[in-house]
N, C-alpha and C positions, 0 to 999 in steps of 0.2 A: 504494500500500500504506500502511496506517495502523498505526503501532506505538504501543501504549499508553504514556503518559507516567507517570513517577514523579518525586517531588521528591527532589533530591539534598541531603538533610539541611539544615543551616542555611545553605547557599548560597542556598536558596530558588529555585534553578533547576529548572524542570520539563524533564526530558530523556527521551528515548526509553528504555524499559526494556531494550532491546537496543542496545548501542553497537558501535563498531568498534574492535577491538584491533589495533594497528598494529605489533606486534612482527614478525610474519611478513613484512611488506613492507620491513622494515629489514634483517634478516639472521638467521642461526642456524637457518633453517628450509629450507635448501637454496636453490637459485637461484630467485629470483623476478624475472622480467623487469619492467623499469620500466613498460612499457605495461600489463602485467597488474596491476601494483601500483596504477597510477593508475585503471584501470578498476574495480578492486575498491572503491576509495574512492568513486568516482563512483556506483557501483551502491548502496553502502551509504547514501549521502546521498539518492539518488533514491528508495530504499525507505523513507525516513523516519527514518533514524538521525540523532540530533542530539547525539551524544556520541562523541568520538574520543579514544582513549587511546594515547599514544606515550611515548617516552623518548629522552633525548639519546644513549644508547648503542646504540639500535637502528640497526645499520648505520652507526655513528659519525656520526649525524645524518641519514642518508639518509631514514629514515622521516619525521622532522620536515619535511625539505625537500620531500618528495613531497606531504605534506599541505598545506604552504604553497602549492605551485604549483597543486594542484587547487582549493583554496579561492579563490585569486586568479583562476583561470580561470572559476570559477562565478559569483563575485560574489554579491550579495544577502545574505540573512541567514546568519550564520555559526553553525555548531554550536559547542558547548562543546568546547574542545580541552584535554585534560589531558596534561601531560608529567611527567617524573621527573628527579631529580638525585641524584648521589652515586656512581653506579657508575663514573664516569670516574676515580675515585680509584684509584691503583695504587702501593702496595697498598691494597685496600679495607678501611680500618681506621677505628675510631671517631675517632681523633685527626685524621683528614683532614676531618671535618665542621666546618670552621671557617667563620666569617663570610665571610672573603675567598674561600674556595673555593666556597661556596654561591652567592655573588653572581656569581662568574665563570661558574659553570654556568648560572645563570639568564640572564646576559647572552648567552651563546652560544645558548641556546634561543630567546631573543627574536629573535636574528638569523636562526636557522634557520627559525623559524615566521613571520618577517616581521611581527611585531606589536609594539606599544608596551607591552603588559602581558600576562602569561601568565594565562589563566583559572584554572588550578589546577596547582600544582606539588606533586609527591609525593616525599618522601624515598624513595629507591629501594632497598628492602630493606636498610637499614643494619644494621650489627652491633648485637646486642641492647644493648650498652653505650650506644649513642647515645640510647636512650629514657630513660636515666638522667642525661642531660646537658641541663638546662634551658636552657643557653646556646645550644644548637642551635636550639631552638624560639624562643628570643628573637631569634635572627638571622633566622628566617623571619618573625617579627612585623615586624621592621624592613624587610624587603623589601616587605611589604604597605604599610607606612607610606610607603615611598619610591615607591610606585605601580608597581613592577615586577611585582608578583604580586597577583592579586585574592583568591585563597584558597589555602590549602595543606593537605596531608594527608600520609599515609604509605602506602607499600606494604609489607606485612609478609610474613614467612615463617610466624610462629607466632602462635597465639591470644594467648599471654601478651604478646607485643609489641603487639598490637592493643589489649588492655585497658590497658596502660601508656600508650600513645600518647593514648588518648581522655581521659586525666586532664588533659592540657594543654588549656586552654580554647579555643584557636584552631585546634585540629586539626579541620578541617571534614569530612574524608573518610578512610576507611580502605579500601585495596584489599587483598583477601585471597583465597586459594584456597578455593573452596567448590564442590563438585560431587558427583555420585553416589558418588565414591570418597573424598571428604573432607567428612565431616559435622560435625566438631567445632565449627566456628564457631557452629552453631545451638544448642549447649548453653548458652552463657552470653553470648558476645560479642554476638550479634545483639540480645539483650534490652538489654544495656548501651548499645549503639550507638543503639538506638531511644530509650532513656531520655534520652540526651544529645543527641539530634537530630543524630547523625553520619551522613553519607551512606556507604553501603556499595557499593563497586565490586567485583564478583566477577570475578576473573581465572582463567585456566586452566580455564574451565568445561567443556571437552571433554577434559580430562586429556591435553593434547598431541595431541589428535586420536583417541585410542584409543576415546573414547566416540562416535565417528562410526559405529563398527561396520564400518569399511572396512579394518581392518588384519588381517593374518594372521601366523602364526609366521615365515613367510619374507619378510615385508615388508622391503624394503631402504630405507635412508635414506642420503642423500648424506653425504659426509665432513664437510661444514660444517653439518650438521643436528644440533641438540642431542640429538635422539632417537637419534642414533648415538653422539656423543662424550660425552654426560653421563648415560648410563644408571645410573652408580653415583656420580654427584656429582663427576666428575673436574674439571669447570670451574666449577660453581656449585652451589647447593643442589639435591640430588637430588629434592627435592619439586617442583621446577619441571618435571621430566620424567616424564610419565605419573603426575603427582601423587604420585610416590614409591612407587607400587605396582609390584612386579615384573611385567615385561611378560607373562609367561606366565599369571600369576594374573589380571591385568587382562583378558586375552583371554578366559579362561574365564568371568569374571564378566559381560563384555559379552554373551557368547552367551546367558546366562540373562536379562539385561536385555532383549534383543531380543524375547523372548517376551512382554514386557509392553507393547510399543509400542502406543499407542492409534491407531485409525483409520488414516489414510493418512500419518501423520507419519513422518519419517525418524528414525533413532536419534539423530542430532545434535539435531534439533528437540525430541525427547522429553527429552533431557538438559538442554537450555536451559529448557524449560518447567518441569521439575522444580525448577530453581533459583528460577524466578520464583514458585513456590508460597510462598516465604518472603517475608513482607511487609516485613521489615527490609531486604531487598535493594533498592537504588536502581536499579542498572543492571548488566547482565552484558555482558562484552566479549569475545565470541569473535573469533578472528582470521579473516581471509579472504585467500587468495592469488589469488582470481579473482572475477570478476563473479558467477558462478553461486553460489559459496559465500556471498558477501555477501547475495544475495537469499534464499537458503535460510535463513540465520541469521535474517533479519528475519521470516520466516514463522512462527517459533516463537511470536511474540507473539500470533498469532491463534488458537492452539490453545486448546481449552477446558481448564478446570482438570482436573488429574489426579485420578481417583477415590481415595478414602481407602484402599481395599483395595490399590490399586497402590502408593500411597505406602508402605504398611506392608510390602509385599513388597520394595521397594527398601531400606527400613531393615533388614529382616531379612538380606538378602543382604550389605549393608555390614557388619553386626554379625558375621556368621558368616565371611565370606571376606576382607574388606578391612581392617576395623578393626585386627586384630592387626599389620598391617604399618605402619599410619600414625597411628592415633588418638592415641597418647600422644606421638608424635614432633613433631607440629606443632600 
């Protein structure tokens, strides 16, 4: 399988436009057997994915270590592996983003991933105040100078945070939620990211799986699945769960979207291809808990462009049904 490549901003890396999001193989998505987790990573790489996104808190390092073991087993050319730092802080407050803490987090990820330098480190949805602390970004500059990190970026909750982050000259990438239920990044941020040659990594592309079209009102989620315990933002930002859209509203909208699916594509592939219609996007990182999910995600790259009339119908549905719940919030 061939996945189209895109350039990841000023890193100058050419990476697959569909990457592997490794949150689900770490934790907070119900139980994922380690054999299934490894199989999903292998399948993603076999399908042509050359970008993996993880974080030090996904399963308290489990995700990073699984990736390390799979890549060691495979040998040969390595994909780009991005990780994140900051969410290990407890409490997770701006004051914790110190030079010493950031270096300790980086050192731990270096060990978990079994490498001498991290390809890309992203500040992991830090409090908004962090974006107004130049010393934090200075500390990241020093980690690059020390050879521990090749590039750094940020993962954000809000468009305003993304716009503030890219004012720092060495922020190479921004990871942001953008999907059929979250259109706001396309209003201004994508234009500014392209102008500054910042790579855009799209997370939560399937709105926690609801954009797969496989969920129903009575769908049950495990106790340790954030789609059960974070419906109202009890554990972290509610925008991470179903993109902040109320579950019943989202289900009704997905039913309408399913009528627009082109050809033989699945709903998930349609949702991924919709994101890739935006040229400012460098890579989209759906998660996969199994081999089959990883292969299906990769297949979205081969879909033809979505017709203009279908794009307009998706925009209209968002404006009428979804935007009142999310647009001004993130």
